[in-house]
Phi, psi and omega in degrees: 000138185280162182306310180299324179292323178296316180295317180297317180295319179295313180299319179298314181295316180293318179295317181295319180292317182287323184288334185252356179290138180243134176277139178293146178225170181293334184276351180229144180250005181281142180286165175292131181233159174287141176290155177301137176091347181295329179293343180284346178285122184293138181280329184301312179297324179295314179298318179296321180295325179292320181278348188303128178273327183181201180212157176282121184271304180227147180227144174226126179076206183275114179232131179250147179233130175238115185277328183210149177304139180093341176275156176278142175291149179222163177297128180279155176228149175303135182097347178299141176287149171240122180259157172304135185093350180288150182233134178244133178234128177253144177273181176300144181057030181235163177202160178211144173239143181235137174246124180269167184299334180273000180096358176297144176240129177243128180239118178266135178275188180298148177050048182241158176215128181224140173245131173276089188298314180210143175204131170213149181203127175259113184294338180281312184264347185063027177259157178157202177207154178220120175230117177242140178250116175269106185280327174195159176091209184232150181220128170252136179231134171244113188289153178255211184299321181298313180292330179281322182276320185223072184300333179292345181270000181247122180220144174241131178244149171237181179299333190245351184198159169256142176247117174273134186271125175235349179251189181245349181211118182208166179234138177237135177243130179234112176275152181289334180238145181292000000 
């Protein structure tokens, strides 16, 4: 499901729940009930929107997205949500950029594969963590609020090393063989 659809489903669910909730009063003894049809709003898109780490902003060439282990990879589209645990694979002559909720931008080069191993971000306190695994290829990262406020909470791992982020713009290259 694409990013705009997740937002629309979340907004619909929240609006329906808020618009139809009734506060108990002295003149009525009926309990607060769900309005008819509210159960028809799917919970999965709402849950996915809450967990969403970011979205795919731009794509060039063949880009695959795998949201969870055990799921089949599919052709990615601009606007697709990226969840923690999601994996992006770019083909030859391909690239993809991802924007995370804290404003971080990750750009994968050709023939690259990255998993967003963990991501959390509190927009109020600017606390959280970001762990991305670059399995192969190249990754450029421009850190967002999390990297600026808590650089120790941002890490990129490859097969052979962890990169602790202390700057705001860097490139990591991961070859498949040492």
